[in-house]
Structure formats: C-alpha cells, structure tokens
N, C-alpha and C positions, 0 to 999 in steps of 0.2 A: 504494500500500500504506500502511496506517495503521501508524505506529510509536508504541508506547506506551512512555514512559520513566518508570518508577517511581523516585522519589528517596527514599532513606531506607528502602528495603525495604518499601514500602507494598504490601499485597496486595489493595487495593481495585480491583475491576474491573467491578462490576455497575452497571447503570443503576438509578436511583431510580424506582420505580413509583408509580401513583395513591395622549477622557480619555488634560471639563476643568472640574473644579470651577472656577468663575469665578476664584477666587484660590487656594483650597486652603490658604492660610495667611493669617492676618490679624494685625495688631498692635492691641493694646489702646489705651486712651485716651492712654497715654504713648508708644505705638509701640514699647515694649520690655517684656518679651520677647514673642515671638509668642504669641498666645493659642490658636491652632489650627494644626494641621498636617494636611495630606492626604498620602497616599503620594507623589503627584506632586511636591509642593513639598519634602518631605523628600528625595526622590530628587534634585531639583535641587541642593539644598545639598550633598549628598554628592558629586555629580558636579563641581560648581563653585560655590563661594559667590557668585561674581560673577553667574552665571546666575540664582541665586535673587534677588539684588538687582534685576536687570533686570526680573524678572517680578513680584516682590512689592513692592519699595520704589519703583522707578521706574515700574512698571506700563506698560512699553513694549508697545504693541499687537503682537500676532502674528496676522496674518490667516491663515486656514486654508490648508493646502497640499493638493494632491491626495491625499497619503497620509493626512493627518489627516481629511480629508473622507470618504475611503473607509471609514476606521474608524468614523466617526460614523454613516454610512449603514448599514453592515453591522450594527452594534450595534442600531440602530433597527429594522431588519428582523427580527432574531432576537428582539427583545423583543416585537414585534407578532405574530410567528408564534404565540406561545403564547396569544394572544387567541382563536385558532381552537380549535374542539373537537379533541380528540386525533386522531381519524382523518383530519382535514383538514390536519394539519401536514406537508405534503409539499413536495418541491422546487418543484413548480409553484406552490403557494400562496405560498412564500417569494419566488419570482421575481415573482409578481404584486404583491408589496408594495414592490418596489424603486422603481418610478417614483412611486407615491403618497407614499412616505416621503421621497424626494428632493425632490418638490415642496413638501412640508410644511417640510422643513429649510431649503430655499432661501428660502421665504417668511419664515421666522423670522430668517434670516441672509443678507442680500443678497450678502455677500462670497462665499458659496458659488457663486452663479450666475455670478460673474465669474471663476471659476477657469480656464476653458478658453478658449483662443484661437479655436478653431473647432470645427465639428461632428465632424470626424474625431478630434480629441483627446478630445472628450467621449465618443465612442463607445468608444475604447480604454479610457478610465477606467471606463465602465459595464461593459465586459466583465471588467475586473479585479475590480470589486465583485461581479459575478455569480459569478465563479469562487470568490471567498472564501465566498459563500453556499453554493455547491455543496460547498466543502470542509467546511463544517459537517456536512453530511449523511453524509460519509464517517466522521465521528468518533462520532456517536451518532444514535439514532432518536428524534426529539422526540415521536413518538406514544406512547412508553413513559415519558414524563416528565410530572410535574406539579410544576413549581417551586413552592416555598413563597413566594418573593418574587422580583421582577425589578426591576432598576434601583433597588435598595434603598438609601435614604439611611441611613447609620448615624453616630452621634456619641456619644462618651463622654468623660468627664473623668477623668484620672488623679489620684491623690492629690497630685501636685505642682502641680495646677492646669492642666496642659496638656490641651487638648481635642483629640481625634483625630476626624477626620471623613472621609467619603468615600462614593462610590457603588459598590455591589457589583453586578456584572452580573446574577448569579443566585445565589440560595440554594436548595439542595435539602435536603429532610429526609426521612429514613426513618421508618417507623412507630415504630421504637424510639427516635427522637429524635436520631439521628446527623445532623450537619450537614455539608454539602458546599458549599464556596464555589467558584463557577465564574467564570472571567474569559475573555472572548473576545479573541483577539489576531489582528490582520490583518497584523502585521509578520512578520519572519522569526524562526524559532525560535533561541534563543541557543545558542552553543556551550557545552559543559559548563563551561568556565572562567567563564562569565558567568551560570550558573544561579542563583547566590546572589543576584545583583542582581535577576533576574527574580522570584524568590520573595519578595523583601523586601516588595513590595506586598501579596502574599497573606498574609504573616505579620502585616503591619500590620492587615489586615482581620480576621484570626483573633483578634488581640489585642482589637480593638474588640468583636467578637462575644462573646468570653469575658468581658470586663468587663461587657457589657450583659446577657448571658443566663446567665452562670455555667457555660457549656458550652464546652469546647475543640472546635472543628470537627474532624471526623474526617478530612476530605480537603480539600486545597487543589488546585484543578485549573485549569491554564492550557491553553486550547485554541488551538493555532496553526492557524488555518483554512487558510492558504495552503500550509502545509507538510504538513498532514495528520498532525500530531503532538500528543500530549497529554503534558503535564508534570504529574505528580502528586506530592504530598508530604503526609505525615501528621505534623502538628506535635504537640509535647508541651508540658507546662507549662514545662520548662526553655527551650525555643525561644521561647515567648511572653514569659517574664520577661526573656530576653536582648534581645528586640526592644523591650520597654518601656524597658530601661536605655539602649539605643541611641538611642531617640527622645528620651528626656529629656536625654541628653548633647547631641544635636543641638539641642534647644531652648535649652540653655544656650549652645552655640556660636553660634547665631543671635542670641541676645540680646547676646552679647559683641561680635559683628560690628556690630550696630546701634549699640551704645554707642560703639565706637571708630571706626566708619566704615571698618573694614578688611574690605572684601569682595574678597579677592584672587582672581585667576583661577587656575584649575587646568587648564593646557593638556593636551589629550589628542587622540587621533584623533577624538573626538566633536566637536571644534571645527569640523571640515569641514561639519557639519550644523547648527551653531548659527546661529540667525536674527540674533544680535547680534554676530557676529564683527567687523564693521566698527567697532564701538565699543570693542572689547577692547584694552587696552594691550599684552597679550601678542602681538597681531597688528598693532601700530602704530596702534591706534585711540585716540581721546580719550574718556574717560569724561564723561558728562553730570554736572553737579553734583548732589550728593545733595539730595533735597527737604529744605527747611528744617524743623527741628523747632521746635515751639512752646516759648516760654521756660519754660513751667510743667513741661515734660517733665524727668524726673529720670533718673538712671542706673537700669538695670534691677535688680530684685531677682533674686537667683540662685535657681534651683529647689532645693528642699530634697530 
C-alpha cells in the first residue's frame, strides 16, 4: 500500500502532465571560508564537523558501498527511463535498463565491480535494486509525466558570496509554471522526528531555484522507493529565508573551524555507520595531521 505523508498541510496530489557531488564544498585560494556548499556537505557539518573535515579538508577516499551503489544505479535507471516515449515507460522497460546502466557505471568506476565477493551476493544486490525500481512504479505512473529537467545541475551565489550548488533528480513544471522538485531515495523513510533533516536538502534546492528563477517551488517531494512512501512539503518565503540564514551561519562556522583547526567530533548513533570511525578521537582513534596551509593564507573574512 502506498502511504502519502503531506507535511505542512500540502494539498498537492496530482501528477504533472505533458549523492555525490565530487566534493560538494570547496575552499577558495586561501582555503577559508568555503566558497561553495552542497546539501550533502552542509549536512555533514551539521551532523559532525569532524566528518566534514575528513571529507573536504583531508579528502579521505570513501569507496562505494552496496547501499550507495544501489542508489546510484536506481537513480541512473529512473533518469534513463524518461528517455523513452511516454507509452514505453513501463516496469519492463525500466528493468531492461538495469544491466546496461550497471555496466556503464562499472566501466566508469572500477570500484563498483569489486563490491561483491561472489555471484550469489551480486544476485541478492541486483534483486534489491530491482525491487527499488518496482517500488517507483507503485508511487507514480511515468507515462503521465514529462519532467522539465532531470539530473539538473543548479548553482547560485548569495549576497554574502556563498555559492550553493547541487544536482536535482527531477524538476517538474505545470503549464501554469508551478515547480515541483523531486528526489528519489533508496534508503528507509525517516521517522517523523527526523523529517526536518530529510527536508533540509529539499529546502536547500528550493532556495537555489528561487534565487535562480524568482519562483518558490510549489512542492518538494521525496520518494522513498523501498518503503512505498512519499514525503511532500510546500515551502514558503519564510522557510527559504530561514534556510538561507542557516546556510550562511554554517558557512561562517566552517570558516571558523578552518581558521582555528577545531573540527570537533559530535558523537551520535550515526557513528556506527561512519567510514572514518577508526580515526575519530571520540572512539580512541588518532587524527591525521591537518594539511598544511600555504604561508600566504590569511584568516578568513567573516560573511556579512
């Protein structure tokens, strides 16, 4: 059964008719403050500043996992599905894309091909990916959709100088000009206590679209393919202004951490899934030395 959860009293229910940014955040020539933020890296800093450091400052490699690879494959299949004429966007067509897309992704990233110990493990993983694709068709009929854009790269600069960027899975637009931002999720749907965290990414994208196009998106839609649930939210100007203030405060906090070298850990239950737990002092690890800064680098200017 498909469960629809409308957040904020959103009455939107009709169809619209006819992630890993490589870094996600970068430092400028002086390495302070960051010049760009993606929702992923902003989320990292909010979760744990040390995690942000590992990923952005130390740039410690993180090979793909079966879970992240499944998400990458399912996103690729759903993007390619809309290359088909509308009547051909069927479950059978989507399943026919799974193997070719996996072959393409594996050729681009050899680490993907090395994920599985044996054929039986690979087969289980492919069944899980196929189930996620099937889950998509329980949530909407792609034959009734004509997305305005797919895998859309967006970037804008705020008045403070902070650039926001990211990839949006899908943008839908009604004839009246209403915009819907859609994001596919292959993980589990969050409990209500964690919905705000899940929606942060979508508000980030909504802010970028608003700044770029002057239109506040009508709908933010998270589609949890494995659980058969859709989380929808209708933002307003106050939401997006609050999101902008939060991002600019994060920007200043990241700049301060880079200036002082204070990237403190924030232990939580999420530590059990952290790829860098062995390096974390909160768990008995030893931090690698911070990369040296060039002598010409000065203290960061604070955002205005």
